[in-house]
Legacy VTK file of the C-alpha trace (Angstrom):
# vtk DataFile Version 3.0
C-alpha trace
ASCII
DATASET POLYDATA
POINTS 159 float
-77.890 -57.382 -42.152
-74.291 -57.691 -41.739
-72.677 -60.596 -39.989
-70.524 -59.855 -37.059
-67.133 -61.317 -36.794
-66.747 -62.210 -33.150
-63.223 -63.478 -33.504
-61.878 -60.176 -34.779
-62.615 -58.391 -31.543
-59.589 -56.778 -29.834
-59.036 -57.418 -26.189
-56.502 -55.118 -24.568
-56.260 -52.888 -21.551
-54.832 -49.383 -20.983
-54.015 -50.060 -17.328
-50.269 -50.845 -17.846
-47.290 -48.487 -18.091
-45.494 -47.604 -21.244
-41.711 -47.541 -21.465
-41.720 -43.723 -21.489
-43.742 -43.569 -18.291
-41.331 -45.988 -16.610
-38.311 -43.932 -17.702
-39.885 -40.687 -16.477
-40.645 -42.324 -13.116
-37.087 -43.645 -12.742
-35.688 -40.242 -13.713
-37.825 -38.410 -11.140
-36.964 -40.931 -8.431
-33.240 -40.551 -9.227
-33.513 -36.758 -9.170
-35.262 -36.712 -5.777
-32.854 -39.292 -4.318
-29.820 -37.307 -5.545
-31.161 -34.077 -4.027
-31.790 -35.854 -0.713
-28.317 -37.400 -0.758
-26.613 -34.040 -1.483
-28.531 -32.390 1.357
-27.546 -35.163 3.738
-23.881 -35.008 2.660
-23.718 -31.207 2.952
-25.257 -31.287 6.428
-22.752 -33.965 7.457
-19.851 -31.808 6.256
-21.178 -28.786 8.141
-21.593 -30.899 11.288
-18.017 -32.238 10.995
-16.591 -28.749 10.481
-18.357 -27.477 13.583
-17.279 -30.486 15.630
-13.670 -30.098 14.470
-13.736 -26.391 15.329
-14.833 -27.212 18.884
-12.062 -29.823 19.150
-9.579 -27.276 17.810
-10.600 -24.719 20.438
-10.306 -27.382 23.140
-6.823 -28.318 21.898
-5.811 -24.654 21.983
-7.029 -24.370 25.565
-5.262 -27.592 26.499
-1.944 -26.333 25.080
-2.350 -22.998 26.831
-3.123 -24.606 30.187
-0.182 -27.016 29.900
2.247 -24.184 29.157
0.870 -21.988 31.951
1.060 -24.887 34.432
4.703 -25.612 33.549
5.658 -21.923 33.695
4.070 -21.568 37.136
5.975 -24.625 38.346
9.274 -23.272 37.066
11.993 -21.410 38.865
13.620 -19.751 35.875
13.176 -19.323 32.137
15.615 -19.749 29.293
14.269 -17.665 26.439
15.953 -18.934 23.247
13.826 -17.122 20.672
10.237 -16.001 20.162
9.031 -19.571 19.545
11.338 -21.553 21.845
11.346 -21.430 25.634
12.751 -23.708 28.322
11.409 -23.751 31.867
13.865 -24.833 34.564
13.345 -25.908 38.154
13.850 -23.781 41.269
17.565 -24.615 41.538
18.123 -23.755 37.884
19.547 -27.249 37.340
16.954 -29.440 35.636
14.706 -28.559 32.744
11.023 -28.967 33.582
9.828 -28.529 30.029
10.835 -26.993 26.716
8.199 -25.756 24.272
9.060 -25.105 20.639
7.907 -25.628 17.069
9.142 -28.672 15.167
7.948 -28.113 11.640
4.283 -27.351 12.118
3.858 -29.139 15.453
3.904 -27.654 18.935
6.179 -30.049 20.799
7.924 -30.407 24.134
11.650 -30.958 24.561
11.365 -34.667 23.780
9.581 -33.855 20.503
6.323 -35.105 21.973
3.394 -33.247 20.390
1.423 -31.183 22.891
-1.659 -31.307 20.648
-2.194 -33.196 17.381
-3.321 -30.160 15.380
-1.076 -28.073 13.163
0.462 -25.100 14.944
0.711 -22.074 12.663
2.064 -19.624 15.247
3.796 -19.868 18.592
5.080 -16.707 20.199
6.578 -16.190 23.636
7.411 -12.853 25.210
9.202 -12.709 28.514
8.989 -9.825 30.965
12.153 -7.807 31.529
12.675 -9.298 34.990
12.231 -12.853 33.577
9.392 -13.673 35.979
6.418 -13.616 33.613
5.739 -15.123 30.218
3.018 -14.194 27.753
2.367 -16.646 24.946
0.236 -16.843 21.848
-0.707 -20.145 20.211
-2.544 -20.488 16.894
-3.685 -23.906 15.710
-5.231 -24.986 12.401
-7.273 -28.079 11.540
-7.923 -29.972 8.307
-10.781 -27.626 7.331
-8.446 -24.611 7.655
-10.288 -23.454 10.786
-7.993 -21.465 13.048
-8.111 -20.957 16.788
-5.868 -18.609 18.722
-5.372 -18.385 22.444
-3.292 -15.924 24.421
-2.145 -16.722 27.910
0.281 -15.578 30.538
1.826 -17.027 33.659
4.206 -15.953 36.402
6.973 -18.007 37.881
6.044 -19.115 41.403
9.127 -21.038 42.473
11.877 -18.534 41.930
15.130 -19.082 43.768
LINES 1 160
159 0 1 2 3 4 5 6 7 8 9 10 11 12 13 14 15 16 17 18 19 20 21 22 23 24 25 26 27 28 29 30 31 32 33 34 35 36 37 38 39 40 41 42 43 44 45 46 47 48 49 50 51 52 53 54 55 56 57 58 59 60 61 62 63 64 65 66 67 68 69 70 71 72 73 74 75 76 77 78 79 80 81 82 83 84 85 86 87 88 89 90 91 92 93 94 95 96 97 98 99 100 101 102 103 104 105 106 107 108 109 110 111 112 113 114 115 116 117 118 119 120 121 122 123 124 125 126 127 128 129 130 131 132 133 134 135 136 137 138 139 140 141 142 143 144 145 146 147 148 149 150 151 152 153 154 155 156 157 158
């Protein structure tokens, strides 16, 4: 009979992780986290574009309403060119407001911006009898979204 060597017995366990298993786990976690992050970032960009488009349309409406309100309050119109108009009071003495383009901004006579967005087009057309104005405003935001509004107004305080 052969003698057993009790001290030569190996005691180890297979319950731990090898380095390869750890690296595969880290790689998969990184891959899933990156995909989640890209989805979140893309959805955030889409949300911001939509929100900015709504703000752009509101700014276009605001500019249109301001111009129509000033035209209705005016007594006469000085039509300088297709993108520059001055509205005067009933006595044709004082300027109520002047709208024109300064670079890419829609501004009033004091170079105060009407809206903060970039104005890519501003067109005025005055009726032959100088009592009505039709205008077209196109604004652009940082995402290159464009909004256009067309409006018209008649002078109410003619002398």
